[in-house]
VOFIFI-728137 format. One record per atom (N, C-alpha, C): residue in one letter; x, y, z. Coordinates in steps of 0.05 Angstrom, whole numbers, padded with zeros to 5 digits, always signed. Each point is the difference from the previous one (the first is absolute). Example, Ala and Ser with C-alpha at 12.3 -4.5 7.8 and 13.67 -1.06 7.14 Angstrom:
2
A+00264-00114+00156A-00018+00024+00000A+00018+00024+00000S-00007+00021-00014S+00016+00024+00001S-00015+00022+00014
This chain:
171
X-01870+01242-02480X+00000-00006+00031X+00019+00021+00015X-00013+00015+00019X+00019+00013+00022X+00013-00012+00024X+00011-00003+00009X+00013-00014+00028X-00019+00018+00022X-00021-00002+00000X-00022+00010+00018X-00020-00023+00010X-00010+00002+00027X-00024-00019-00007X-00018+00015+00017X-00017-00031+00004X-00027+00025+00022X+00007-00011+00019X+00023-00001+00009X-00005-00019+00036X+00008+00022+00015X-00001+00028-00024X-00005+00028+00028X+00037+00001-00003X+00001+00023+00025X+00023+00022-00005X+00020-00020+00011X+00009-00020+00017X+00020-00017-00001X+00008-00019-00017X-00014+00005-00034X-00002-00023+00004X+00032-00012-00017X+00016+00020-00001X+00026-00013-00003X+00014-00013+00015X-00009-00001+00025X+00009-00017+00020X-00013-00021-00003X-00029+00001-00016X-00014-00025+00009X+00011-00032-00017X+00011+00021-00031X+00007-00019-00018X+00041+00001+00002X-00001+00012+00017X+00019-00009+00007X+00002-00030+00017X-00021-00002+00025X+00002-00025+00010X-00016-00023-00032X-00005+00000-00005X-00012-00013-00024X+00022-00010-00001X+00021+00017-00024X+00010-00006-00018X+00026-00021+00014X+00007+00009+00024X+00029-00008+00025X-00019-00038+00005X-00031+00002+00010X-00006-00022-00002X-00007-00024-00020X+00002+00008-00023X-00002-00004-00020X+00025-00019+00001X+00016+00024-00006X+00027-00015-00009X+00016-00017+00013X-00018-00002+00035X+00020-00020+00012X-00010-00032+00010X-00027-00004-00013X-00019-00017-00002X+00021-00021-00013X+00023+00014-00018X+00020-00011-00025X+00022-00014+00012X-00003+00013+00032X+00021-00009+00017X+00000-00030+00008X-00034-00016-00003X-00007-00031+00013X+00016-00013-00018X+00009+00009-00025X+00012-00025-00027X+00018-00013+00008X+00005+00008+00030X+00026-00005+00019X-00003-00035+00006X-00026-00007-00009X-00005-00017+00010X+00017-00034+00001X-00001-00005-00028X+00013-00021-00004X+00036-00007+00009X+00005+00029+00005X+00032-00008+00000X+00009+00022+00027X-00024+00003+00015X-00010+00017+00015X+00034+00002+00025X+00010+00025+00000X+00028+00018+00008X+00022-00020+00001X-00001-00015-00034X+00026-00005-00007X+00015+00021-00010X+00022-00011-00007X+00037+00028-00010X-00017+00022-00014X-00016-00008-00027X-00029+00029-00006X-00025-00010+00002X-00001+00009+00022X-00029-00006-00005X-00023+00014-00012X+00007+00022-00012X-00016+00016-00020X+00006-00012-00032X+00017-00019+00007X+00001-00010-00033X-00015-00013-00025X-00027+00003+00023X-00034-00017-00008X-00009+00022-00007X+00007+00023+00006X-00026+00023-00004X+00012+00009-00022X+00027+00001-00014X-00012+00013-00020X-00010+00005-00028X+00003+00009-00014X-00017-00002-00017X-00030+00023+00002X-00019-00012-00017X-00022+00013-00002X-00030-00010+00006X-00002+00014+00019X-00029+00000+00021X-00028+00012-00010X-00015-00009+00002X-00027+00021-00004X-00038-00013+00010X-00001+00019+00004X-00038-00009+00005X-00016+00021+00018X-00018-00010+00003X-00031+00016+00011X+00003+00000+00018X-00013+00020+00020X-00008-00002+00027X-00022+00027-00001X+00000-00001+00032X-00022+00025+00013X+00014+00012+00018X-00014+00030-00005X+00006+00017+00035X-00033+00014+00002X+00002-00007+00027X-00023+00000+00018X+00003+00029+00012X-00018+00002-00006X-00007+00036+00026X-00013-00010+00021X+00007+00026+00026X-00011+00005+00024X-00033-00004+00002X-00007+00011-00025X-00027+00011-00005X-00009-00015-00015X+00013-00028-00016X-00021-00019-00006X-00002-00006-00029X+00012+00021-00013X+00016-00001-00028X+00017-00022-00004X+00010-00010-00027X+00023-00009-00007X+00001+00015-00033X+00028-00019+00002X+00014+00010-00035X+00011-00019-00006X-00005-00019-00028X+00022-00014-00011X+00023+00006-00008X+00021-00003+00000X+00024+00003-00003X+00013-00021-00018X+00024+00003-00017X+00025-00020-00018X+00027+00022+00007X+00009-00034+00008X+00023+00010+00006X+00018-00012-00016X+00034+00001-00003X+00020-00010-00015X+00022+00020+00012X+00023-00034+00009X+00012+00006+00011X+00029-00017-00020X+00029+00019-00008X+00018-00007-00007X+00025-00013+00036X-00001-00019-00006X+00033-00005+00024X+00025-00005-00008X+00020+00022+00004X+00023-00020-00005X+00019+00008+00025X+00015-00027+00002X+00020-00016+00027X+00026+00028-00008X+00012+00010+00021X+00023+00008+00018X+00014-00003+00005X+00012-00013+00001X+00020-00018+00013X-00020-00032+00003X+00012-00014+00031X-00011-00020+00000X-00024+00012+00023X-00003+00019+00020X-00024+00001+00013X-00012+00025-00002X+00001+00015-00023X-00017+00026-00002X-00013+00000-00034X-00023+00013+00006X-00020-00009-00020X-00016+00031-00011X+00011+00010-00031X-00015+00024-00002X-00025+00003-00017X-00019+00009+00016X-00029+00004-00018X-00009+00019-00016X-00012-00007-00018X-00013+00034-00019X-00020-00017+00000X-00028+00018+00015X-00031-00012-00007X-00012+00018-00015X-00021+00005-00011X-00019+00005-00002X-00025-00004-00005X-00024+00014+00010X-00014-00005+00008X-00025+00024-00006X-00031-00008-00010X-00006+00014-00012X-00036-00006+00004X-00014+00018+00000X-00040-00015+00005X-00011+00036-00023X-00018-00011+00007X-00022+00028-00020X+00006+00031+00014X+00021-00006+00028X-00002+00026+00010X+00020+00010+00010X+00024-00016-00013X+00030+00013+00010X+00020-00026-00007X+00017+00016-00005X+00036-00023-00019X+00020+00009+00019X+00019-00024+00007X+00020+00005+00018X+00031-00016-00003X+00014+00018+00006X+00025-00016-00011X+00031+00003+00020X+00008-00026+00004X+00009+00003+00034X+00020-00019-00001X+00027+00004+00009X+00019-00021+00005X+00012-00001+00031X+00005-00025-00008X+00009-00022+00038X+00026-00003-00003X+00015-00007+00021X+00025-00011+00005X+00000-00009+00021X-00009-00026+00007X-00005-00021+00019X+00023-00016+00002X+00001-00006+00027X+00026-00022+00010X-00007-00016+00019X+00015-00030+00001X-00013-00012+00016X+00037-00012+00020X-00016-00009+00019X+00021-00007+00017X-00007-00017+00014X+00006-00033-00007X-00018-00029+00022X-00035+00013-00008X+00000+00002+00018X-00034-00003-00004X-00022+00031+00002X+00023+00025+00007X-00008+00017+00000X+00011+00015-00029X-00025+00014-00005X-00005+00025-00022X-00006+00032+00002X+00021+00010-00018X-00004+00027+00012X+00017+00020-00026X-00008+00018-00005X+00004+00018-00031X-00021+00025-00001X-00009+00022-00018X-00002+00016+00004X-00011+00007-00032X-00025+00010-00001X-00007+00009-00018X-00013+00032-00011X+00010+00004-00024X-00013+00041+00001X-00023-00017-00040X-00021+00027+00005X-00009+00000-00017X-00007+00020-00010X+00015+00013-00029X+00005+00021-00010X-00029+00027-00009X-00024-00013-00006X-00021+00018-00005X-00003+00010+00020X-00001+00000+00026X-00021+00001+00029X+00031+00009+00017X+00028-00006-00017X+00032+00008+00021X-00014-00012+00031X-00005-00024-00002X-00001-00018+00026X+00022-00019-00005X+00002-00001+00035X+00027-00021-00001X-00009-00018+00027X+00019-00016+00012X-00016-00016+00024X+00032-00027+00007X-00012-00008+00023X+00019-00021+00003X-00023-00024+00002X+00017-00033+00011X-00011-00013-00010X+00021-00022+00030X-00019-00009+00015X+00006-00027+00003X-00004-00026+00017X+00003-00021+00006X-00006-00021+00017X+00007-00024-00008X-00018-00031+00005X+00008-00022+00001X-00008-00022-00034X+00014-00010+00000X-00011-00017-00025X+00004-00029+00009X-00016-00024-00009X+00001-00028+00002X+00002-00008-00019X+00003-00028-00014X-00001-00011-00017X-00027-00001-00014X-00031+00010+00008X-00011+00000-00011X-00025+00016+00002X+00010+00029+00024X-00009+00019-00001X+00016+00015+00005X-00007+00036+00009X+00012+00020-00003X-00023+00021+00028X+00011+00010+00013X-00012+00021+00018X+00022+00020-00005X-00014+00028+00001X+00019+00025-00005X-00009+00021+00009X+00011+00018+00006X-00002+00034+00004X+00002+00021-00008X-00016+00018-00021X+00002+00009-00006X-00001+00040+00010X+00014+00006-00007X+00012+00028+00015X-00011+00021-00021X-00011+00031+00001X+00005+00001-00020X-00010+00040+00026X+00007+00012-00017X-00002+00034+00023X-00030+00002+00009X-00014-00010-00020X-00038+00008+00013X-00018-00025+00010X+00021-00024+00000X-00013-00025-00002X+00017-00021+00005X-00012-00020+00013X+00007-00030+00001X-00018-00026+00006X+00009-00011-00010X-00011-00028-00027X+00018-00025+00012X-00017-00020+00009X+00005-00027-00002X-00007-00021-00019X+00014-00012-00008X+00002-00015-00022X+00007-00033+00003X-00022-00014-00019X-00001-00024+00008X-00001-00009-00024X+00024-00031-00014X-00001-00005-00020X+00007-00033+00000X-00013-00012-00019X+00020-00026-00002X-00002-00012-00032X+00004-00018-00005X+00007-00012-00031X-00007-00030+00006X-00022-00001-00026X+00005-00038-00012X+00007+00012-00033X+00030-00019-00003X+00012-00009-00026X-00004+00027-00009X+00000+00017-00020X+00002+00015-00023X-00027+00019+00007X-00011+00005+00022X-00020+00034+00009X+00006-00008+00032X+00001+00036-00006X-00011-00003+00032X-00009+00022+00004X-00007+00001+00036X-00032+00006+00001X+00009+00023+00020X+00006+00024+00009X-00007+00029+00023X-00027+00010+00007X+00007+00001+00027X-00021+00022+00009X+00005+00020+00016X+00002+00028-00004X+00017+00014+00026X-00029+00021+00000X+00012+00005+00029X-00023+00009+00016X+00016+00033+00015X-00020+00019-00020X+00018+00032+00007X-00011+00012+00032X+00008+00013+00010X-00012+00029+00021X+00014+00010-00012X-00007+00035+00007X+00006+00014-00005X-00021+00020-00024X-00002-00024-00019X-00012+00014-00021X-00034-00020-00012X-00013+00019-00023X-00023-00001-00005X+00002-00024-00019X+00019-00022+00006X+00000-00020-00017X-00003-00022+00027X-00009-00019-00003X-00013-00022+00038X+00023-00030-00021X+00008-00001-00021X+00003-00026-00006X+00002+00003-00020X+00020-00019-00016X+00011-00010-00033X+00008-00032+00002X-00019-00012-00022X+00009-00024-00006X-00002+00007-00015X+00033-00031-00009X+00004-00001-00037X+00015-00027-00010X-00006-00011-00013X+00008-00020-00013X+00019-00001-00023X+00031-00002-00001X+00013-00002-00018X+00008-00027-00008X+00003-00001-00024X+00007-00027-00014X+00027+00009-00020X+00020-00025+00004X+00016-00004-00018X+00000-00017-00027X+00019-00003-00007X+00001-00016-00028X+00021-00018+00018X-00005-00031-00002X+00029-00013+00009X-00005-00027-00020
């Protein structure tokens, strides 16, 4: 499987926003211990799930993702993300940081040489984040219930209109 998609010339950036969004939904796992001394503790381990990429032209494609998360100190989380569909395969890394209700971080995707920043706010049951890359922006909303997460990413500046995803973790 080649790291190219049917989404057009800006596919690397499109895939970057998908990866960042899918990874960030894992942050919603802070719900049970929101903003404690170690807010990312519940996020450690392996998450996986399915979702959809919706295009502006009306098409959509099923995608599967897996995430492995490790604590780096009390307020930083390192994530390794792998996603695949019939059209593409991607691999990304993130380093995220929390300070009270604020979340910030950086991401990179190796295959497409994409990178960007993350900023936003979170409460006990949801997150609202802004994703910024060199050629796009996206808003992310996420929620958690028990050991599952739901995220919606609304994208500007790309062929992708929206990404929705459900991830689960064995609890």
